Structures are given as C-alpha cells and as structure tokens.
C-alpha positions as CSV (number, residue, x, y, z in Angstrom):
1,M,-205.8,60.3,130.2
2,D,-205.0,60.5,133.9
3,L,-203.2,57.4,135.2
4,L,-204.2,58.1,138.8
5,T,-208.0,58.7,138.3
6,Y,-208.7,56.0,140.9
7,Y,-205.8,56.9,143.2
8,G,-203.7,54.0,142.0
9,V,-206.1,51.4,143.3
10,D,-206.4,49.9,139.8
11,W,-202.6,49.8,139.4
12,L,-202.2,48.2,142.8
13,A,-204.8,45.6,142.1
14,E,-203.2,44.7,138.8
15,A,-199.7,44.5,140.3
16,L,-201.0,42.2,143.1
17,V,-202.7,39.9,140.7
18,L,-199.7,39.7,138.4
19,I,-197.2,39.1,141.3
20,G,-199.6,36.5,142.6
21,Y,-199.7,34.6,139.3
22,A,-195.9,34.8,139.1
23,L,-195.7,33.2,142.5
24,I,-198.1,30.5,141.5
25,V,-196.0,29.7,138.4
26,Y,-193.0,29.3,140.7
27,K,-195.1,26.9,142.9
28,S,-195.6,29.2,145.8
29,R,-198.9,28.6,147.6
30,N,-198.7,32.2,148.8
31,G,-199.4,33.4,145.3
32,W,-203.0,32.5,145.8
33,L,-203.2,34.8,148.8
34,V,-201.5,37.7,146.9
35,S,-203.9,37.2,144.0
36,A,-206.9,37.1,146.4
37,T,-205.7,40.4,147.8
38,G,-205.5,41.7,144.2
39,S,-209.1,40.5,143.6
40,L,-210.3,42.3,146.7
41,T,-208.6,45.4,145.5
42,F,-210.3,45.1,142.2
43,V,-213.6,44.8,144.0
44,A,-212.8,48.2,145.6
45,F,-211.9,49.6,142.2
46,G,-215.2,48.3,140.8
47,F,-217.1,50.2,143.4
48,M,-215.0,53.3,142.7
49,S,-215.5,53.1,139.0
50,G,-219.2,52.0,139.2
51,S,-218.6,48.8,137.2
52,I,-220.8,45.9,138.2
53,A,-218.9,43.7,135.7
54,V,-215.5,44.3,137.5
55,I,-217.1,43.7,140.9
56,L,-218.7,40.4,139.9
57,S,-215.8,39.0,138.0
58,S,-213.4,40.0,140.8
59,L,-215.6,38.2,143.3
60,V,-215.5,35.1,141.1
61,F,-211.7,35.3,140.9
62,L,-211.5,35.8,144.6
63,V,-213.4,32.5,145.1
64,L,-211.1,30.7,142.7
65,N,-208.1,32.1,144.5
66,I,-209.4,30.9,147.8
67,L,-210.1,27.4,146.4
68,G,-206.6,27.4,144.9
69,Y,-205.0,28.2,148.2
70,K,-207.2,25.7,150.1
71,N,-206.5,22.8,147.6
72,G,-202.8,23.7,147.0
73,K,-199.9,21.8,148.5
74,P,-198.0,23.6,151.3
75,D,-194.8,25.4,150.3
C-alpha cells in the first residue's frame, strides 16, 4: 500500500478536517473555515480517486461547514 498514491491530498484533507473539528470543540469559529478547506480538499481527492460518493459527501460537509461559520458566534 502506497501512502502517497494521491500525492498526500487525502492526508492533507483529513488533517484539515480534524484540526478544524478540534478548533470547533475549543469554541473557535475559524474551525468551520479550516474544516471547509478540508472538505474542498476532499472534493479534489474525490476527483483524483474517481469516487462520486466522496465528492458528494464532501460537498454536503462543505455546506454544513459554511452554515456553521455563518451561524456561529464571533471569536
């Protein structure tokens, strides 16, 4: 198994989403933006891997992240 089959895009996306969630847990509104960036990166990964399911679910998570940021309280 090659860990860099997708040039690390998958790893970057996962790291961004996890860091974003951690920031949200610590009440940072910026966590939504970091997670949204991770979702966009997952969309790119979905295209690279040819997975419609990854693309669609990442777009749903992107919308949820945007709504979270929009409706969240300022830091």
